[in-house]
MARBA-520850 format. One record per residue (C-alpha): residue in three letters; x, y, z. Coordinates in steps of 0.5 Angstrom, whole numbers, plus 500, padded with zeros to 3 digits. Layout:
N
ALAXYZ;...
END
This chain:
249
UNK510489537;UNK514495540;UNK516502536;UNK523499535;UNK520493532;UNK521492524;UNK514491521;UNK512490514;UNK506489510;UNK504487503;UNK499490498;UNK495486494;UNK491489488;UNK485485485;UNK482487479;UNK482485472;UNK481493470;UNK488494473;UNK491488469;UNK488491462;UNK490498463;UNK483501463;UNK484503470;UNK490506473;UNK493504480;UNK494509485;UNK492505491;UNK499502492;UNK502509493;UNK496512498;UNK497505502;UNK505505502;UNK505513504;UNK501512509;UNK504505512;UNK511509511;UNK508514516;UNK506510521;UNK513505521;UNK510500516;UNK515498511;UNK512495504;UNK515489502;UNK511487496;UNK506489491;UNK502484487;UNK496485482;UNK492479480;UNK485478477;UNK478477479;UNK479469480;UNK477466486;UNK483460486;UNK488466485;UNK486470490;UNK485465496;UNK492462494;UNK495469494;UNK492472500;UNK494465504;UNK501466502;UNK502474503;UNK498474510;UNK503469512;UNK509472510;UNK508479512;UNK505482519;UNK500485515;UNK496485508;UNK492490505;UNK487488499;UNK484493494;UNK478492490;UNK473487489;UNK468488495;UNK463492491;UNK456490488;UNK457487482;UNK458480479;UNK466480479;UNK466483486;UNK469476489;UNK474478494;UNK470478500;UNK468471499;UNK475469497;UNK477471503;UNK472467507;UNK475461503;UNK482463505;UNK481463512;UNK476457512;UNK470462515;UNK463462513;UNK461467508;UNK455471511;UNK451477512;UNK454482517;UNK449484521;UNK452491523;UNK454492516;UNK447491514;UNK444496519;UNK450501516;UNK447501509;UNK440500511;UNK441507514;UNK445510509;UNK441509503;UNK434512502;UNK428507502;UNK428502496;UNK435504494;UNK438498498;UNK437493493;UNK439486492;UNK445488489;UNK447493494;UNK446488499;UNK452484497;UNK456489500;UNK454486507;UNK456479506;UNK463478509;UNK467472512;UNK464471519;UNK466475525;UNK470480520;UNK471487523;UNK468493520;UNK473498517;UNK468504516;UNK467508510;UNK466516511;UNK465517504;UNK460512501;UNK457508506;UNK459501504;UNK465498509;UNK471494508;UNK473489513;UNK479485516;UNK480478518;UNK486477523;UNK492481519;UNK488482513;UNK485488511;UNK480489505;UNK479496502;UNK475498496;UNK478500489;UNK476507488;UNK482511490;UNK478517493;UNK474512498;UNK480508500;UNK484514502;UNK478516506;UNK478510510;UNK485509512;UNK485514518;UNK480509521;UNK485504521;UNK490508525;UNK489504532;UNK488497528;UNK496498526;UNK502497530;UNK508500527;UNK515501528;UNK519507527;UNK516512522;UNK520511515;UNK524517514;UNK527519507;UNK531525504;UNK532526497;UNK538530493;UNK537531486;UNK543532481;UNK544535474;UNK548528472;UNK546521469;UNK546515473;UNK553512470;UNK556518473;UNK555516480;UNK554509480;UNK560507483;UNK561512488;UNK553511490;UNK555503491;UNK561505495;UNK556509500;UNK551504500;UNK556499502;UNK558503508;UNK551504510;UNK548497509;UNK542498514;UNK539504510;UNK536504503;UNK539508497;UNK535509491;UNK537513484;UNK531515480;UNK533519473;UNK528525471;UNK527529466;UNK526537467;UNK527543463;UNK530539457;UNK535536461;UNK537529465;UNK538529472;UNK538523478;UNK534524484;UNK538520490;UNK533518495;UNK535515502;UNK530512507;UNK531509514;UNK528510521;UNK534513524;UNK535520522;UNK542520524;UNK544515519;UNK540519514;UNK545525516;UNK551521515;UNK549518509;UNK548525506;UNK555527508;UNK558522504;UNK554523498;UNK556530498;UNK563529499;UNK563525492;UNK558530489;UNK563536490;UNK569532488;UNK565531481;UNK563538481;UNK556535480;UNK550541480;UNK545540486;UNK538542483;UNK531543486;UNK525539484;
END
């Protein structure tokens, strides 16, 4: 892939705790922001339970539909951590003890602490590449275009930097936000017209509530700054015509 190629990815959040609402998903934001910064556009995000067949089917669909797939969750030491075994089956690979991962965790834990439960974290698909974990020792792994990361947000964030050389992105995805003291219905027709004139970039509108007043943030996204600049000019024209106040957020 070259820097001019449009590169995409999907994010797959695995875990009953996310679906039940007991745990708040912040990993999607962390991964998506990082991917955007290196020129990878997130096409899709899914949240699924810890069910083997569901994981296998979803992984196989998303890895074929996207350049990259990132999974989070299910690679810990407990009975419901079945992501690694499910990924093995998705690729038709043996599920086995990863010798390098074993050495890493054996050195990480004090004598006697690397018990049978923790040893489960070094079982992975055969010949998987490790994603090193600078926070808690236990590595993630990747097979082909699938990258499997832990579900704990702070640990996941610390591991993203180690993937920099493994991901080939396109141009970084840029964004510009214009926040207005208005409501969406007031600008909907004008914004649609601007979008029709600029089909090769994304324009989103997002209501907000600040200081007791309603507002709308318009977010323009593209990998080309000149296209963003031209779009901003068009938006400012109708803002002035409608005498809408621009606000800082």
